[in-house]
PDB file of N, CA, C and O in Angstrom:
ATOM      1  N   MET A   1      32.713  36.327 -65.974  1.00  0.00           N
ATOM      2  CA  MET A   1      33.571  37.218 -65.213  1.00  0.00           C
ATOM      3  C   MET A   1      34.439  38.013 -66.190  1.00  0.00           C
ATOM      4  O   MET A   1      34.878  37.484 -67.210  1.00  0.00           O
ATOM      5  N   SER A   2      34.673  39.241 -65.882  1.00  0.00           N
ATOM      6  CA  SER A   2      35.463  40.073 -66.780  1.00  0.00           C
ATOM      7  C   SER A   2      36.947  39.727 -66.672  1.00  0.00           C
ATOM      8  O   SER A   2      37.396  39.064 -65.737  1.00  0.00           O
ATOM      9  N   LYS A   3      37.671  40.198 -67.654  1.00  0.00           N
ATOM     10  CA  LYS A   3      39.106  39.919 -67.689  1.00  0.00           C
ATOM     11  C   LYS A   3      39.832  40.571 -66.510  1.00  0.00           C
ATOM     12  O   LYS A   3      40.774  39.999 -65.962  1.00  0.00           O
ATOM     13  N   GLN A   4      39.388  41.772 -66.125  1.00  0.00           N
ATOM     14  CA  GLN A   4      40.031  42.464 -65.005  1.00  0.00           C
ATOM     15  C   GLN A   4      39.764  41.721 -63.695  1.00  0.00           C
ATOM     16  O   GLN A   4      40.652  41.632 -62.847  1.00  0.00           O
ATOM     17  N   SER A   5      38.552  41.187 -63.519  1.00  0.00           N
ATOM     18  CA  SER A   5      38.238  40.418 -62.310  1.00  0.00           C
ATOM     19  C   SER A   5      39.105  39.174 -62.226  1.00  0.00           C
ATOM     20  O   SER A   5      39.591  38.812 -61.154  1.00  0.00           O
ATOM     21  N   ASN A   6      39.296  38.523 -63.368  1.00  0.00           N
ATOM     22  CA  ASN A   6      40.159  37.342 -63.391  1.00  0.00           C
ATOM     23  C   ASN A   6      41.590  37.713 -63.039  1.00  0.00           C
ATOM     24  O   ASN A   6      42.292  36.945 -62.381  1.00  0.00           O
ATOM     25  N   SER A   7      42.016  38.876 -63.474  1.00  0.00           N
ATOM     26  CA  SER A   7      43.372  39.325 -63.171  1.00  0.00           C
ATOM     27  C   SER A   7      43.555  39.535 -61.672  1.00  0.00           C
ATOM     28  O   SER A   7      44.566  39.121 -61.106  1.00  0.00           O
ATOM     29  N   TRP A   8      42.580  40.178 -61.024  1.00  0.00           N
ATOM     30  CA  TRP A   8      42.660  40.394 -59.575  1.00  0.00           C
ATOM     31  C   TRP A   8      42.611  39.070 -58.826  1.00  0.00           C
ATOM     32  O   TRP A   8      43.348  38.871 -57.860  1.00  0.00           O
ATOM     33  N   LEU A   9      41.744  38.164 -59.270  1.00  0.00           N
ATOM     34  CA  LEU A   9      41.633  36.856 -58.626  1.00  0.00           C
ATOM     35  C   LEU A   9      42.944  36.089 -58.768  1.00  0.00           C
ATOM     36  O   LEU A   9      43.422  35.480 -57.810  1.00  0.00           O
ATOM     37  N   TRP A  10      43.522  36.123 -59.964  1.00  0.00           N
ATOM     38  CA  TRP A  10      44.785  35.433 -60.193  1.00  0.00           C
ATOM     39  C   TRP A  10      45.888  36.029 -59.311  1.00  0.00           C
ATOM     40  O   TRP A  10      46.688  35.299 -58.725  1.00  0.00           O
ATOM     41  N   THR A  11      45.919  37.354 -59.226  1.00  0.00           N
ATOM     42  CA  THR A  11      46.929  38.025 -58.401  1.00  0.00           C
ATOM     43  C   THR A  11      46.782  37.629 -56.936  1.00  0.00           C
ATOM     44  O   THR A  11      47.774  37.348 -56.264  1.00  0.00           O
ATOM     45  N   PHE A  12      45.546  37.605 -56.443  1.00  0.00           N
ATOM     46  CA  PHE A  12      45.314  37.213 -55.055  1.00  0.00           C
ATOM     47  C   PHE A  12      45.729  35.763 -54.815  1.00  0.00           C
ATOM     48  O   PHE A  12      46.368  35.456 -53.809  1.00  0.00           O
ATOM     49  N   LYS A  13      45.364  34.876 -55.738  1.00  0.00           N
ATOM     50  CA  LYS A  13      45.731  33.460 -55.580  1.00  0.00           C
ATOM     51  C   LYS A  13      47.248  33.274 -55.568  1.00  0.00           C
ATOM     52  O   LYS A  13      47.775  32.494 -54.775  1.00  0.00           O
ATOM     53  N   MET A  14      47.940  33.984 -56.439  1.00  0.00           N
ATOM     54  CA  MET A  14      49.398  33.864 -56.484  1.00  0.00           C
ATOM     55  C   MET A  14      50.036  34.425 -55.210  1.00  0.00           C
ATOM     56  O   MET A  14      50.981  33.844 -54.677  1.00  0.00           O
ATOM     57  N   ALA A  15      49.524  35.539 -54.733  1.00  0.00           N
ATOM     58  CA  ALA A  15      50.065  36.119 -53.497  1.00  0.00           C
ATOM     59  C   ALA A  15      49.827  35.178 -52.324  1.00  0.00           C
ATOM     60  O   ALA A  15      50.709  35.008 -51.482  1.00  0.00           O
ATOM     61  N   TRP A  16      48.651  34.567 -52.256  1.00  0.00           N
ATOM     62  CA  TRP A  16      48.337  33.635 -51.171  1.00  0.00           C
ATOM     63  C   TRP A  16      49.243  32.409 -51.248  1.00  0.00           C
ATOM     64  O   TRP A  16      49.735  31.932 -50.225  1.00  0.00           O
ATOM     65  N   ARG A  17      49.464  31.899 -52.466  1.00  0.00           N
ATOM     66  CA  ARG A  17      50.324  30.733 -52.638  1.00  0.00           C
ATOM     67  C   ARG A  17      51.769  31.064 -52.258  1.00  0.00           C
ATOM     68  O   ARG A  17      52.443  30.257 -51.618  1.00  0.00           O
ATOM     69  N   ASP A  18      52.237  32.230 -52.644  1.00  0.00           N
ATOM     70  CA  ASP A  18      53.610  32.614 -52.331  1.00  0.00           C
ATOM     71  C   ASP A  18      53.809  32.902 -50.847  1.00  0.00           C
ATOM     72  O   ASP A  18      54.939  32.881 -50.359  1.00  0.00           O
ATOM     73  N   SER A  19      52.736  33.166 -50.138  1.00  0.00           N
ATOM     74  CA  SER A  19      52.863  33.492 -48.714  1.00  0.00           C
ATOM     75  C   SER A  19      52.851  32.255 -47.819  1.00  0.00           C
ATOM     76  O   SER A  19      52.925  32.385 -46.597  1.00  0.00           O
ATOM     77  N   ARG A  20      52.760  31.081 -48.390  1.00  0.00           N
ATOM     78  CA  ARG A  20      52.688  29.860 -47.572  1.00  0.00           C
ATOM     79  C   ARG A  20      53.847  29.730 -46.592  1.00  0.00           C
ATOM     80  O   ARG A  20      53.646  29.367 -45.433  1.00  0.00           O
ATOM     81  N   SER A  21      55.032  30.018 -47.044  1.00  0.00           N
ATOM     82  CA  SER A  21      56.194  29.821 -46.171  1.00  0.00           C
ATOM     83  C   SER A  21      56.277  30.879 -45.071  1.00  0.00           C
ATOM     84  O   SER A  21      56.865  30.629 -44.018  1.00  0.00           O
ATOM     85  N   ASN A  22      55.703  32.041 -45.301  1.00  0.00           N
ATOM     86  CA  ASN A  22      55.781  33.132 -44.321  1.00  0.00           C
ATOM     87  C   ASN A  22      54.394  33.630 -43.941  1.00  0.00           C
ATOM     88  O   ASN A  22      54.165  34.837 -43.868  1.00  0.00           O
ATOM     89  N   ARG A  23      53.490  32.729 -43.705  1.00  0.00           N
ATOM     90  CA  ARG A  23      52.115  33.128 -43.407  1.00  0.00           C
ATOM     91  C   ARG A  23      52.034  33.942 -42.123  1.00  0.00           C
ATOM     92  O   ARG A  23      51.221  34.861 -42.023  1.00  0.00           O
ATOM     93  N   SER A  24      52.870  33.615 -41.140  1.00  0.00           N
ATOM     94  CA  SER A  24      52.832  34.378 -39.884  1.00  0.00           C
ATOM     95  C   SER A  24      53.274  35.825 -40.117  1.00  0.00           C
ATOM     96  O   SER A  24      52.719  36.744 -39.515  1.00  0.00           O
ATOM     97  N   LYS A  25      54.256  36.031 -40.976  1.00  0.00           N
ATOM     98  CA  LYS A  25      54.683  37.396 -41.299  1.00  0.00           C
ATOM     99  C   LYS A  25      53.582  38.139 -42.051  1.00  0.00           C
ATOM    100  O   LYS A  25      53.382  39.337 -41.850  1.00  0.00           O
ATOM    101  N   LEU A  26      52.873  37.420 -42.916  1.00  0.00           N
ATOM    102  CA  LEU A  26      51.772  38.033 -43.658  1.00  0.00           C
ATOM    103  C   LEU A  26      50.684  38.495 -42.698  1.00  0.00           C
ATOM    104  O   LEU A  26      50.184  39.613 -42.820  1.00  0.00           O
ATOM    105  N   PHE A  27      50.316  37.647 -41.749  1.00  0.00           N
ATOM    106  CA  PHE A  27      49.272  38.022 -40.792  1.00  0.00           C
ATOM    107  C   PHE A  27      49.738  39.155 -39.877  1.00  0.00           C
ATOM    108  O   PHE A  27      48.942  40.017 -39.504  1.00  0.00           O
ATOM    109  N   LEU A  28      51.001  39.158 -39.521  1.00  0.00           N
ATOM    110  CA  LEU A  28      51.542  40.252 -38.717  1.00  0.00           C
ATOM    111  C   LEU A  28      51.484  41.569 -39.497  1.00  0.00           C
ATOM    112  O   LEU A  28      51.120  42.608 -38.945  1.00  0.00           O
ATOM    113  N   PHE A  29      51.841  41.518 -40.765  1.00  0.00           N
ATOM    114  CA  PHE A  29      51.786  42.700 -41.624  1.00  0.00           C
ATOM    115  C   PHE A  29      50.349  43.194 -41.765  1.00  0.00           C
ATOM    116  O   PHE A  29      50.091  44.394 -41.675  1.00  0.00           O
ATOM    117  N   MET A  30      49.409  42.267 -41.988  1.00  0.00           N
ATOM    118  CA  MET A  30      48.000  42.648 -42.120  1.00  0.00           C
ATOM    119  C   MET A  30      47.481  43.242 -40.818  1.00  0.00           C
ATOM    120  O   MET A  30      46.719  44.208 -40.841  1.00  0.00           O
ATOM    121  N   ALA A  31      47.884  42.680 -39.687  1.00  0.00           N
ATOM    122  CA  ALA A  31      47.458  43.215 -38.389  1.00  0.00           C
ATOM    123  C   ALA A  31      48.015  44.619 -38.180  1.00  0.00           C
ATOM    124  O   ALA A  31      47.325  45.489 -37.649  1.00  0.00           O
ATOM    125  N   ALA A  32      49.254  44.841 -38.592  1.00  0.00           N
ATOM    126  CA  ALA A  32      49.853  46.170 -38.460  1.00  0.00           C
ATOM    127  C   ALA A  32      49.107  47.192 -39.314  1.00  0.00           C
ATOM    128  O   ALA A  32      48.889  48.324 -38.881  1.00  0.00           O
ATOM    129  N   ILE A  33      48.720  46.803 -40.511  1.00  0.00           N
ATOM    130  CA  ILE A  33      47.945  47.697 -41.389  1.00  0.00           C
ATOM    131  C   ILE A  33      46.600  48.015 -40.744  1.00  0.00           C
ATOM    132  O   ILE A  33      46.181  49.172 -40.720  1.00  0.00           O
ATOM    133  N   ILE A  34      45.921  46.995 -40.223  1.00  0.00           N
ATOM    134  CA  ILE A  34      44.606  47.188 -39.605  1.00  0.00           C
ATOM    135  C   ILE A  34      44.708  48.100 -38.386  1.00  0.00           C
ATOM    136  O   ILE A  34      43.890  49.004 -38.217  1.00  0.00           O
ATOM    137  N   VAL A  35      45.703  47.868 -37.541  1.00  0.00           N
ATOM    138  CA  VAL A  35      45.884  48.705 -36.349  1.00  0.00           C
ATOM    139  C   VAL A  35      46.212  50.143 -36.753  1.00  0.00           C
ATOM    140  O   VAL A  35      45.723  51.087 -36.133  1.00  0.00           O
ATOM    141  N   GLY A  36      47.020  50.309 -37.767  1.00  0.00           N
ATOM    142  CA  GLY A  36      47.365  51.649 -38.236  1.00  0.00           C
ATOM    143  C   GLY A  36      46.160  52.411 -38.762  1.00  0.00           C
ATOM    144  O   GLY A  36      45.984  53.590 -38.455  1.00  0.00           O
ATOM    145  N   VAL A  37      45.332  51.745 -39.550  1.00  0.00           N
ATOM    146  CA  VAL A  37      44.125  52.389 -40.079  1.00  0.00           C
ATOM    147  C   VAL A  37      43.162  52.714 -38.946  1.00  0.00           C
ATOM    148  O   VAL A  37      42.578  53.798 -38.918  1.00  0.00           O
ATOM    149  N   ALA A  38      42.994  51.783 -38.012  1.00  0.00           N
ATOM    150  CA  ALA A  38      42.103  52.027 -36.871  1.00  0.00           C
ATOM    151  C   ALA A  38      42.601  53.200 -36.027  1.00  0.00           C
ATOM    152  O   ALA A  38      41.801  54.013 -35.564  1.00  0.00           O
ATOM    153  N   ALA A  39      43.901  53.293 -35.827  1.00  0.00           N
ATOM    154  CA  ALA A  39      44.459  54.412 -35.059  1.00  0.00           C
ATOM    155  C   ALA A  39      44.226  55.732 -35.778  1.00  0.00           C
ATOM    156  O   ALA A  39      43.902  56.739 -35.148  1.00  0.00           O
ATOM    157  N   GLN A  40      44.390  55.729 -37.086  1.00  0.00           N
ATOM    158  CA  GLN A  40      44.166  56.951 -37.865  1.00  0.00           C
ATOM    159  C   GLN A  40      42.711  57.397 -37.774  1.00  0.00           C
ATOM    160  O   GLN A  40      42.433  58.586 -37.614  1.00  0.00           O
ATOM    161  N   VAL A  41      41.791  56.458 -37.874  1.00  0.00           N
ATOM    162  CA  VAL A  41      40.362  56.786 -37.759  1.00  0.00           C
ATOM    163  C   VAL A  41      40.050  57.316 -36.366  1.00  0.00           C
ATOM    164  O   VAL A  41      39.317  58.294 -36.224  1.00  0.00           O
ATOM    165  N   ALA A  42      40.601  56.679 -35.338  1.00  0.00           N
ATOM    166  CA  ALA A  42      40.351  57.118 -33.961  1.00  0.00           C
ATOM    167  C   ALA A  42      40.902  58.519 -33.718  1.00  0.00           C
ATOM    168  O   ALA A  42      40.236  59.343 -33.091  1.00  0.00           O
ATOM    169  N   ILE A  43      42.093  58.793 -34.198  1.00  0.00           N
ATOM    170  CA  ILE A  43      42.696  60.114 -34.006  1.00  0.00           C
ATOM    171  C   ILE A  43      41.896  61.184 -34.738  1.00  0.00           C
ATOM    172  O   ILE A  43      41.658  62.263 -34.194  1.00  0.00           O
ATOM    173  N   THR A  44      41.483  60.894 -35.958  1.00  0.00           N
ATOM    174  CA  THR A  44      40.687  61.857 -36.727  1.00  0.00           C
ATOM    175  C   THR A  44      39.357  62.130 -36.049  1.00  0.00           C
ATOM    176  O   THR A  44      38.917  63.277 -35.976  1.00  0.00           O
ATOM    177  N   SER A  45      38.719  61.086 -35.555  1.00  0.00           N
ATOM    178  CA  SER A  45      37.441  61.245 -34.859  1.00  0.00           C
ATOM    179  C   SER A  45      37.615  62.042 -33.571  1.00  0.00           C
ATOM    180  O   SER A  45      36.814  62.928 -33.274  1.00  0.00           O
ATOM    181  N   PHE A  46      38.649  61.733 -32.816  1.00  0.00           N
ATOM    182  CA  PHE A  46      38.923  62.454 -31.572  1.00  0.00           C
ATOM    183  C   PHE A  46      39.172  63.933 -31.846  1.00  0.00           C
ATOM    184  O   PHE A  46      38.673  64.798 -31.127  1.00  0.00           O
ATOM    185  N   ARG A  47      39.942  64.213 -32.886  1.00  0.00           N
ATOM    186  CA  ARG A  47      40.248  65.603 -33.245  1.00  0.00           C
ATOM    187  C   ARG A  47      38.980  66.365 -33.622  1.00  0.00           C
ATOM    188  O   ARG A  47      38.801  67.513 -33.214  1.00  0.00           O
ATOM    189  N   ALA A  48      38.103  65.733 -34.398  1.00  0.00           N
ATOM    190  CA  ALA A  48      36.862  66.394 -34.804  1.00  0.00           C
ATOM    191  C   ALA A  48      35.978  66.664 -33.591  1.00  0.00           C
ATOM    192  O   ALA A  48      35.403  67.746 -33.469  1.00  0.00           O
ATOM    193  N   ASN A  49      35.870  65.687 -32.696  1.00  0.00           N
ATOM    194  CA  ASN A  49      35.059  65.876 -31.488  1.00  0.00           C
ATOM    195  C   ASN A  49      35.651  66.948 -30.577  1.00  0.00           C
ATOM    196  O   ASN A  49      34.913  67.736 -29.985  1.00  0.00           O
ATOM    197  N   LEU A  50      36.963  66.983 -30.462  1.00  0.00           N
ATOM    198  CA  LEU A  50      37.623  67.987 -29.632  1.00  0.00           C
ATOM    199  C   LEU A  50      37.402  69.392 -30.194  1.00  0.00           C
ATOM    200  O   LEU A  50      37.102  70.322 -29.446  1.00  0.00           O
ATOM    201  N   ASN A  51      37.549  69.544 -31.499  1.00  0.00           N
ATOM    202  CA  ASN A  51      37.309  70.848 -32.125  1.00  0.00           C
ATOM    203  C   ASN A  51      35.870  71.305 -31.915  1.00  0.00           C
ATOM    204  O   ASN A  51      35.623  72.471 -31.608  1.00  0.00           O
ATOM    205  N   GLU A  52      34.928  70.388 -32.080  1.00  0.00           N
ATOM    206  CA  GLU A  52      33.515  70.721 -31.885  1.00  0.00           C
ATOM    207  C   GLU A  52      33.248  71.136 -30.441  1.00  0.00           C
ATOM    208  O   GLU A  52      32.520  72.097 -30.195  1.00  0.00           O
ATOM    209  N   SER A  53      33.827  70.424 -29.500  1.00  0.00           N
ATOM    210  CA  SER A  53      33.640  70.736 -28.084  1.00  0.00           C
ATOM    211  C   SER A  53      34.242  72.095 -27.729  1.00  0.00           C
ATOM    212  O   SER A  53      33.625  72.884 -27.013  1.00  0.00           O
ATOM    213  N   ILE A  54      35.431  72.361 -28.224  1.00  0.00           N
ATOM    214  CA  ILE A  54      36.084  73.646 -27.944  1.00  0.00           C
ATOM    215  C   ILE A  54      35.273  74.793 -28.533  1.00  0.00           C
ATOM    216  O   ILE A  54      35.105  75.829 -27.889  1.00  0.00           O
ATOM    217  N   GLU A  55      34.769  74.617 -29.751  1.00  0.00           N
ATOM    218  CA  GLU A  55      33.972  75.676 -30.374  1.00  0.00           C
ATOM    219  C   GLU A  55      32.688  75.947 -29.596  1.00  0.00           C
ATOM    220  O   GLU A  55      32.309  77.103 -29.407  1.00  0.00           O
ATOM    221  N   SER A  56      32.019  74.890 -29.144  1.00  0.00           N
ATOM    222  CA  SER A  56      30.768  75.105 -28.401  1.00  0.00           C
ATOM    223  C   SER A  56      31.042  75.750 -27.039  1.00  0.00           C
ATOM    224  O   SER A  56      30.272  76.605 -26.600  1.00  0.00           O
ATOM    225  N   GLN A  57      32.112  75.359 -26.373  1.00  0.00           N
ATOM    226  CA  GLN A  57      32.449  75.970 -25.086  1.00  0.00           C
ATOM    227  C   GLN A  57      32.893  77.420 -25.265  1.00  0.00           C
ATOM    228  O   GLN A  57      32.607  78.265 -24.417  1.00  0.00           O
ATOM    229  N   ALA A  58      33.582  77.705 -26.349  1.00  0.00           N
ATOM    230  CA  ALA A  58      34.009  79.084 -26.606  1.00  0.00           C
ATOM    231  C   ALA A  58      32.793  79.978 -26.838  1.00  0.00           C
ATOM    232  O   ALA A  58      32.762  81.118 -26.375  1.00  0.00           O
ATOM    233  N   LYS A  59      31.801  79.466 -27.548  1.00  0.00           N
ATOM    234  CA  LYS A  59      30.583  80.245 -27.780  1.00  0.00           C
ATOM    235  C   LYS A  59      29.863  80.526 -26.465  1.00  0.00           C
ATOM    236  O   LYS A  59      29.360  81.630 -26.255  1.00  0.00           O
ATOM    237  N   GLU A  60      29.813  79.539 -25.588  1.00  0.00           N
ATOM    238  CA  GLU A  60      29.169  79.728 -24.281  1.00  0.00           C
ATOM    239  C   GLU A  60      29.934  80.754 -23.444  1.00  0.00           C
ATOM    240  O   GLU A  60      29.324  81.623 -22.823  1.00  0.00           O
ATOM    241  N   LEU A  61      31.253  80.659 -23.423  1.00  0.00           N
ATOM    242  CA  LEU A  61      32.055  81.588 -22.619  1.00  0.00           C
ATOM    243  C   LEU A  61      31.978  83.016 -23.156  1.00  0.00           C
ATOM    244  O   LEU A  61      31.905  83.967 -22.377  1.00  0.00           O
ATOM    245  N   LEU A  62      31.994  83.168 -24.442  1.00  0.00           N
ATOM    246  CA  LEU A  62      31.905  84.506 -25.022  1.00  0.00           C
ATOM    247  C   LEU A  62      30.522  85.107 -24.799  1.00  0.00           C
ATOM    248  O   LEU A  62      30.394  86.318 -24.614  1.00  0.00           O
ATOM    249  N   GLY A  63      29.501  84.280 -24.815  1.00  0.00           N
ATOM    250  CA  GLY A  63      28.138  84.764 -24.586  1.00  0.00           C
ATOM    251  C   GLY A  63      27.869  85.072 -23.133  1.00  0.00           C
ATOM    252  O   GLY A  63      26.929  85.809 -22.835  1.00  0.00           O
ATOM    253  N   ALA A  64      28.648  84.543 -22.220  1.00  0.00           N
ATOM    254  CA  ALA A  64      28.417  84.744 -20.789  1.00  0.00           C
ATOM    255  C   ALA A  64      28.785  86.155 -20.347  1.00  0.00           C
ATOM    256  O   ALA A  64      28.325  86.610 -19.300  1.00  0.00           O
ATOM    257  N   ASP A  65      29.597  86.846 -21.117  1.00  0.00           N
ATOM    258  CA  ASP A  65      30.024  88.193 -20.738  1.00  0.00           C
ATOM    259  C   ASP A  65      29.072  89.287 -21.222  1.00  0.00           C
ATOM    260  O   ASP A  65      29.272  90.458 -20.899  1.00  0.00           O
ATOM    261  N   LEU A  66      28.067  88.937 -21.972  1.00  0.00           N
ATOM    262  CA  LEU A  66      27.146  89.947 -22.503  1.00  0.00           C
ATOM    263  C   LEU A  66      26.137  90.372 -21.445  1.00  0.00           C
ATOM    264  O   LEU A  66      25.623  89.551 -20.686  1.00  0.00           O
ATOM    265  N   GLU A  67      25.867  91.664 -21.414  1.00  0.00           N
ATOM    266  CA  GLU A  67      24.832  92.195 -20.524  1.00  0.00           C
ATOM    267  C   GLU A  67      23.837  92.970 -21.368  1.00  0.00           C
ATOM    268  O   GLU A  67      24.207  93.834 -22.163  1.00  0.00           O
ATOM    269  N   VAL A  68      22.587  92.648 -21.182  1.00  0.00           N
ATOM    270  CA  VAL A  68      21.538  93.359 -21.909  1.00  0.00           C
ATOM    271  C   VAL A  68      20.800  94.228 -20.910  1.00  0.00           C
ATOM    272  O   VAL A  68      20.281  93.729 -19.911  1.00  0.00           O
ATOM    273  N   GLU A  69      20.750  95.544 -21.177  1.00  0.00           N
ATOM    274  CA  GLU A  69      20.081  96.464 -20.252  1.00  0.00           C
ATOM    275  C   GLU A  69      18.816  96.997 -20.853  1.00  0.00           C
ATOM    276  O   GLU A  69      18.117  97.788 -20.218  1.00  0.00           O
TER     277      GLU A  69
END
């Protein structure tokens, strides 16, 4: 294992050991991070879908006024 991998492993082990007394706060914090990231992904996805839908409907509406003689 590389020295950097050992450093990350050591850091994780120390953080886990230090969190023993406040494990419930740690899990609450992790849940808040997960919910925040999920909300950000959902909002971004919704925005992209909404923009795509508006653009396609605008193209249909603008094309509906054309008359070819």
